[in-house]
C-alpha positions in Angstrom: -81.1 46.4 -70.4 -79.9 48.7 -67.6 -81.8 48.5 -64.3 -83.1 51.7 -62.8 -83.1 50.3 -59.3 -80.6 48.4 -57.2 -79.8 44.9 -58.1 -81.0 42.5 -55.7 -78.7 39.5 -55.4 -80.4 38.1 -52.2 -83.9 36.7 -51.6 -86.5 39.0 -50.2 -87.1 36.9 -47.0 -83.9 38.0 -45.5 -84.4 41.7 -46.4 -85.6 42.5 -42.7 -82.6 40.7 -41.3 -80.0 42.5 -43.5 -81.7 46.0 -42.7 -81.3 45.1 -39.0 -77.7 44.1 -39.6 -77.2 47.4 -41.5 -78.4 49.5 -38.8 -76.4 47.3 -36.2 -73.3 48.0 -38.2 -74.0 51.7 -38.4 -74.6 51.9 -34.6 -71.1 50.1 -34.0 -69.5 52.5 -36.4 -70.7 55.5 -34.6 -69.6 54.0 -31.3 -66.1 53.5 -32.8 -66.1 56.7 -34.1 -66.6 58.5 -31.0 -64.1 56.3 -29.1 -61.4 57.0 -31.7 -62.1 60.7 -31.7 -60.4 61.1 -28.4 -57.0 59.9 -28.0 -56.5 56.7 -26.0 -54.0 58.3 -23.5 -56.7 61.1 -22.8 -59.2 58.1 -21.9 -56.6 56.4 -19.7 -55.5 59.4 -17.6 -59.0 59.8 -16.5 -59.4 56.1 -15.2 -57.9 54.2 -12.3 -55.9 50.9 -13.3 -58.9 48.6 -12.8 -61.0 50.8 -15.2 -58.1 51.0 -17.5 -57.9 47.2 -17.7 -61.6 47.1 -18.2 -61.4 49.4 -21.2 -58.5 47.4 -22.8 -60.1 44.2 -22.3 -63.5 45.7 -23.9 -61.6 47.0 -26.9 -59.7 43.9 -27.5 -62.9 41.5 -26.9 -64.8 43.8 -29.4 -62.0 43.9 -32.0 -61.8 40.1 -32.0 -65.5 39.8 -32.0 -65.6 41.7 -35.1 -62.9 39.8 -36.6 -65.0 36.6 -35.8 -67.9 38.1 -37.5 -65.6 38.8 -40.6 -64.7 35.2 -40.6 -68.3 34.1 -40.8 -69.0 36.4 -43.5 -66.0 35.0 -45.5 -67.3 31.4 -45.0 -64.6 30.5 -42.6 -65.5 28.3 -39.4 -64.2 30.6 -36.6 -64.6 27.8 -34.2 -61.7 26.1 -36.0 -59.7 29.4 -36.1 -57.3 30.7 -33.5 -59.6 33.5 -32.8 -61.7 31.3 -30.5 -58.8 30.7 -28.3 -58.0 34.4 -28.2 -61.6 35.1 -27.1 -61.3 32.5 -24.5 -58.2 34.0 -23.2 -59.7 37.6 -23.0 -62.7 36.2 -21.3 -60.7 34.6 -18.6 -59.0 38.0 -17.9 -62.4 39.6 -17.8 -63.6 37.0 -15.2 -60.3 37.8 -13.2 -61.1 41.6 -13.4 -64.6 40.9 -12.3 -63.6 38.9 -9.1 -61.3 41.7 -8.0 -64.3 44.3 -8.6 -66.4 41.9 -6.5 -63.8 41.7 -3.7 -63.8 45.4 -3.7 -67.6 45.6 -3.3 -67.6 42.8 -0.7 -68.8 43.9 2.8 -66.0 44.3 5.3 -66.1 42.8 8.9 -66.1 45.2 11.8 -64.5 43.3 14.6 -65.6 45.6 17.3 -69.2 45.8 16.1 -69.2 41.9 15.8 -67.9 41.5 19.4 -70.6 43.8 20.7 -73.3 41.9 19.0 -72.0 38.5 20.4 -71.5 39.8 24.0 -75.2 41.2 24.0 -76.4 38.0 22.3 -74.9 36.0 25.2 -77.0 37.7 27.9 -76.7 36.5 31.5 -79.1 37.4 34.3 -77.9 39.9 36.8 -78.5 37.2 39.8 -76.1 34.9 38.2 -73.3 37.5 37.6 -73.5 38.4 41.3 -73.4 34.7 42.4 -70.3 34.1 40.3 -68.6 37.2 41.5 -69.3 36.3 45.2 -68.3 32.7 44.8 -65.0 33.8 43.3 -64.5 36.4 46.1 -65.1 33.8 49.0 -62.8 31.2 47.3 -59.9 33.6 47.0 -60.7 34.9 50.7 -60.8 31.4 52.1 -57.3 30.6 50.8 -55.9 34.0 51.8 -53.4 34.0 54.6 -53.3 30.1 55.0 -49.8 28.4 54.6 -49.3 24.8 54.2 -46.3 23.1 55.8 -44.9 20.2 54.7 -42.8 18.0 56.9 
C-alpha cells in the first residue's frame, strides 16, 4: 500500500502555479541569504542617510509583505488584520523619501543666467536707446542752473 512516488494532495491544474511559486520562494530565499550574509552595520556604513532610510523601508516592507502572504496561506484575511495599516504606514514613508529624492533631482534655477535670457529677449533697437539717452540728457541740462524764486 505504500506509494513509491510523492503523494499528490492537490489538483493537477495548479501544478504549474505551484512550480512558479516554488521557484519564486527559492529566489527570495537566495536574496535574503545574500542580504543576511553581510552584517547590517556594514551595509549602513557604505550608505548616506537617504539610502539608509530606503534600505530600512525596503526591508520593513518586504518583511511585512511576506507576513501578508503567510496570513493568506493560513486562511486569514489580511485586509482585516493590522498588517494592512502597517503596510500603508510604510508606503507613506516610502512616498516621503521619494519626494525628497525627487527634490534633489529637480533642476535648480540659475538667476544670473535667467536674467541674461530675459535681458536678451527684451531687445530694443539701437536708435530707440540713443533717442532715450538724448532725451534724458536734454531734460537734465534744461533744468540745470535754473533757480526758481518764490516771493
